[in-house]
Structures are given as structure tokens and as C-alpha cells.
N, C-alpha and C positions, 0 to 999 in steps of 0.2 A: 631501367636498370635494377630494381628491388630485385631479382633474381640473382642478379650478378654480384649484387654487394649485398654485406653484412653488415650491422650497425654493433661495434664492439662497446666494451665497457664504456669507454669514455664519449660514446657520443658520436664520434667520427665514422667516416666510411673506413672498411677495408675491403680488397682485393679479395672474392669470391672465386672466380674466373675469370683471368684476364683475356684466354683464348678467344672465347665468345663475345666481346664486348668491343666492337670497332669504334664505340667513343669513347676508350680508353688510351690515352698516350703512354709512350712505352715506359716511362715514369711512374706509373700506376695513378695517376692524376686524370680526371673527366676533364676531356679536353672542354674549353670554353667554346662557345658557338660565337664567339666574336672572333677567335683565331683562325677559323674556318676557312680552309683555300677559298672556297668560293667567295665569303665576304671581302676576303683581301685582296682579290683580283680585282684590278680596276677595269680589264676588260669582260669582266663578268657583269650582267645589270641583273639585280633582281625582280622576281617576279612583279612586284607590287610598282616599282617604278618603269616597267615596261607596261604595265595597263594605263599608268598615267600620261607615258608618250603616247599609246593609240587613244586614250580617251581625248587626248587636247586633238590629236589630228583628223579624229572621226568622232566628233562630238554624237553622244546618241538624243540630245534633247530634241524635243518636239518642236518646239519654239526654232530653233536651228534649220531645221528640214521646210517648215513651213516659209521661215526667211529667204531659205534657196530656191523653193518653187515659188515662191512672189517676183524673186530675182529673174529666174527663167522666163517666167510670164511676161514681164516687164520686156525683158529684150526681145521677144517676140514679138509683142505689142510695138514696141519702137520700131522694128523691122517693117512689121506690116504697115504699118504708118505712113514710113518712109514710099514702100512700093505703091500703096495705095495713092499717096498724094501728087508723088511725081507723074505717075500714070493718068491721075485726073486730069491735073493742070495740063499734061502733054494733049490729050484728048481732046478738052475744052478749048485750048488755044489753035489745035489743029482746025476744027470743026469752026470756030468763031460761033458757038451756037448759044452765049450769053451775052448780055450785056455787060460794058466794061466796068460800070460801077460795083454789079453783083459779082462779077471776077475779085474785084479788089477786095470786096467784102470777106468772100469766103476764104480766099487765099491769104487774107492778112491773119487770119486765126490757126493757120498751119504752124508759122513759124513759131509762137509761142508755146504751141500745144508742142511742137517738138524739142523746143529748150526745156521745158519741164520734164519732161519724161527722161530726156539725156541725163540731165541733172540728178534726177530720181534712181535712175538706175547706178549711176556713179557712186551714192550714197549708198545703196543697199550693196551693193560689190565691195565697197570699203568696208561697211559692218561685218560683212562675213567673212573678209579675209582677217578684220581683227578678231573675230570670233575663236 
């Protein structure tokens, strides 16, 4: 704006060419950035606020993506564990190829393992939702 304004003898700005300056108001005063229509319009979101919203919706931290991958892996593992144990139990029960004491020993370990991983997956998903 220095080319459009000249300094008068009292040190204040005087208008040199009002037609070239879009930032000058009709009464020859420079408009304040605080009264800009874009900033006063509640429907207009500023760029830095948009970036903040994007950052909250789509975190870019490596830790977030690592935790997301752990959750995906855990979900897959839990489904595989369910399939394998149910198929294994049905196959062993059908063919009766194992003594009852050994079946009880092996199958008694499936439930606590499944219970632990179900709880672990829920905890990871809750933490990701809060992230």
C-alpha cells in the first residue's frame, strides 16, 4: 500500500489514489482485517480451522497408524482363532481320535485365549476411537 499512500507532514497517511486500492473503504480509511466479510461470516470457516478439523479426523501420527494396524491384525487373528478352534474341536469330536483327558486339557485353553484377545481388541478399538 506504500505506492497508494503518502505520508503527510503530520505523519499520518493521506490517500494518493483511491481507485487502485481495494483495501480502502469509501471514506478513505484502510479497512481493518477484523471487519473482513469473510471473517465475520459465521458460515465461512478459516483455513487454519479446517486444517485442525482435518487433523482431528485424519491423524497423521505414525503411532496412530501403527495402532490401527495392530487392531486390524488382532481382529483377523481373533476370527482365525475362532475358525481354527471350532473346526478343530468338531473334527476331534467327530473322529474320536483323542483321549477325553487330552481333549479337555487342550480345549480348556481355548476359552481363556479367546476371552483375552476379545478384551484386547475392544480396548484397542476404544483407544483408537478416542484418538
